[in-house]
C-alpha positions as CSV (number, residue, x, y, z in Angstrom):
1,M,175.8,-124.1,143.8
2,S,177.7,-125.8,141.0
3,L,180.9,-124.4,139.5
4,I,180.1,-125.8,136.1
5,R,177.3,-124.5,134.0
6,P,174.7,-127.2,133.2
7,E,175.3,-126.8,129.4
8,A,179.1,-127.4,129.9
9,A,178.4,-130.4,132.2
10,A,176.1,-131.9,129.6
11,F,178.8,-131.3,126.9
12,I,181.4,-133.0,129.1
13,A,179.1,-135.9,129.9
14,R,178.3,-136.5,126.2
15,W,181.9,-136.3,124.9
16,N,183.9,-137.5,127.9
17,E,185.7,-140.4,126.1
18,A,186.8,-138.1,123.3
19,L,188.1,-135.5,125.7
20,I,190.0,-138.1,127.7
21,G,191.4,-139.5,124.4
22,G,192.6,-136.0,123.6
23,A,194.4,-135.7,126.9
24,V,196.0,-139.1,126.5
25,T,197.1,-138.2,123.0
26,A,198.6,-134.9,124.2
27,L,200.5,-136.7,127.0
28,G,201.8,-139.3,124.6
29,L,202.9,-136.7,122.1
30,Y,204.6,-134.8,124.9
31,W,206.5,-137.9,126.0
32,G,207.3,-138.7,122.3
33,F,208.7,-135.4,121.4
34,F,210.2,-134.0,124.6
35,S,211.8,-137.1,126.2
36,G,214.3,-139.6,125.3
37,G,215.0,-143.3,125.6
38,L,212.3,-145.8,126.3
39,L,209.8,-143.1,127.4
40,Q,209.9,-141.6,123.9
41,Y,208.7,-144.9,122.3
42,I,206.1,-145.5,125.0
43,G,204.9,-141.9,124.3
44,Y,204.2,-142.8,120.7
45,I,202.3,-145.9,121.7
46,V,200.2,-143.9,124.3
47,A,199.5,-141.3,121.6
48,A,198.2,-144.0,119.2
49,C,196.0,-145.4,122.0
50,G,194.7,-141.9,122.7
51,A,193.8,-141.4,119.0
52,A,191.9,-144.7,119.0
53,L,190.0,-143.5,122.1
54,I,189.2,-140.2,120.4
55,V,187.6,-142.1,117.4
56,T,185.5,-144.3,119.6
57,G,184.6,-141.4,121.9
58,L,183.3,-139.4,118.9
59,Q,181.1,-142.3,117.9
60,R,179.7,-142.8,121.4
61,G,179.1,-139.0,121.7
62,R,177.2,-139.0,118.4
63,F,175.1,-141.9,119.7
64,R,174.2,-140.3,122.9
65,Q,171.0,-138.2,122.5
66,G,170.7,-136.9,126.1
67,G,168.4,-138.2,128.8
68,G,165.0,-137.2,130.1
69,G,163.1,-139.6,127.8
70,P,160.5,-142.1,129.0
71,G,161.7,-145.3,130.6
72,V,164.9,-147.0,131.6
73,V,167.1,-149.4,129.6
74,Q,169.4,-152.1,131.0
75,V,171.8,-154.2,129.0
76,N,173.1,-157.3,130.8
77,E,175.0,-160.2,129.1
78,G,173.4,-159.9,125.7
79,R,169.9,-159.1,127.0
80,V,168.2,-155.7,126.5
81,V,165.6,-154.9,129.0
82,Y,163.3,-151.8,128.7
83,F,161.1,-150.6,131.5
84,G,158.7,-148.0,130.1
85,P,155.8,-146.0,131.5
86,L,153.3,-147.7,129.1
87,N,155.1,-150.8,127.8
88,G,158.3,-152.7,128.3
89,G,160.0,-156.0,127.6
90,L,163.2,-157.8,127.0
91,I,165.0,-159.2,124.0
92,D,168.1,-161.4,123.7
93,L,170.5,-160.0,121.2
94,A,171.3,-163.5,120.0
95,D,167.7,-164.0,118.9
96,L,167.3,-160.5,117.4
97,Q,165.8,-160.5,113.9
98,S,166.1,-156.9,113.0
99,L,166.9,-153.4,114.4
100,S,165.2,-150.3,113.1
101,L,165.2,-146.6,113.9
102,D,161.7,-145.2,113.8
103,A,162.0,-141.4,113.4
104,T,158.3,-140.9,113.0
105,A,157.8,-141.3,116.7
106,R,158.5,-138.5,119.2
107,P,161.1,-139.0,120.5
108,P,162.5,-141.4,117.9
109,H,162.5,-145.0,118.9
110,W,164.7,-148.1,118.4
111,E,162.6,-151.0,117.3
112,L,163.9,-154.4,118.1
113,L,162.2,-157.4,116.4
114,Q,162.4,-161.0,117.6
115,P,160.2,-163.7,116.2
116,G,157.3,-164.7,118.4
117,I,157.1,-161.6,120.6
118,E,155.9,-158.1,120.3
119,P,158.4,-155.6,118.9
120,L,160.3,-153.8,121.6
121,Q,160.3,-150.0,121.1
122,I,162.9,-148.0,123.1
123,P,163.1,-144.2,122.9
124,I,166.6,-143.1,122.0
125,T,166.4,-140.6,124.9
126,A,165.5,-143.2,127.6
127,K,167.7,-143.4,130.7
128,G,170.5,-145.8,130.0
129,A,170.0,-145.9,126.2
130,D,173.7,-145.0,125.7
131,A,174.5,-148.6,126.7
132,L,172.7,-149.8,123.5
133,F,175.8,-148.6,121.5
134,D,177.9,-151.5,122.8
135,A,175.0,-153.9,122.5
136,F,174.4,-153.0,118.9
137,A,178.1,-153.1,118.1
138,T,178.1,-156.9,118.8
139,L,175.6,-157.5,116.0
140,P,177.4,-159.3,113.2
141,G,177.8,-157.0,110.1
142,I,176.3,-153.9,111.6
143,R,177.5,-150.7,110.0
144,T,178.0,-148.4,112.9
145,E,178.9,-145.2,111.0
146,W,175.8,-145.6,108.8
147,M,173.7,-146.1,112.0
148,L,175.1,-142.8,113.4
149,Q,174.4,-141.0,110.1
150,Q,170.8,-142.1,110.2
151,M,170.4,-140.9,113.8
152,Q,171.7,-137.5,112.8
153,S,169.8,-137.1,109.5
154,A,166.7,-135.0,109.3
155,T,164.6,-137.6,107.5
156,V,161.3,-138.6,109.2
157,H,160.8,-142.2,108.4
158,R,161.5,-145.7,109.6
159,V,164.9,-147.1,108.6
160,V,166.1,-150.7,109.0
161,I,169.6,-150.4,110.5
162,W,170.4,-154.1,110.8
163,R,168.8,-157.4,109.8
164,K,169.9,-160.9,110.6
165,G,171.3,-162.4,107.4
166,P,170.7,-165.9,106.2
167,T,173.3,-168.3,107.6
168,A,174.7,-170.1,104.7
169,P,176.3,-173.5,105.5
170,R,180.0,-173.6,105.2
171,S,181.3,-176.1,102.8
172,N,184.9,-177.3,102.4
173,R,185.5,-177.0,98.7
174,L,188.7,-177.8,96.9
175,H,188.0,-175.8,93.8
């Protein structure tokens, strides 16, 4: 018998970084306002770190869509591997051409395109799909907040989240 209701446990699991950030911020503010000397200044620094943890925790919580979807996702050293019941595959993030969110599928899928291979489609509810947040954050120029807005929107279409831009040669110009 569990002492925590399943709904409460799911809430805590989804928002755990933000909740920890709130506790760290509260501790830092307590030290900052109710102590003196060096601990007061350390408290302000701890509160600032807690606020940063709240912001990142809220982003991660919005990215998590729960589990129970088909398949398993693993991210290891820049390589995304998906083991699904009907399909699967792997893609190196360095070779990724584009990332899309296909909301027409049920459940919605991430579609990762790499030249020369079949597109890799990963359900957003697959086990381990929350690790994709950190993997996608490494893509140059990705707009994380816009990606989260597209995940939360009620539109039912395919949206390109990120596309590899042309690499322009750098030139050393004087003027």
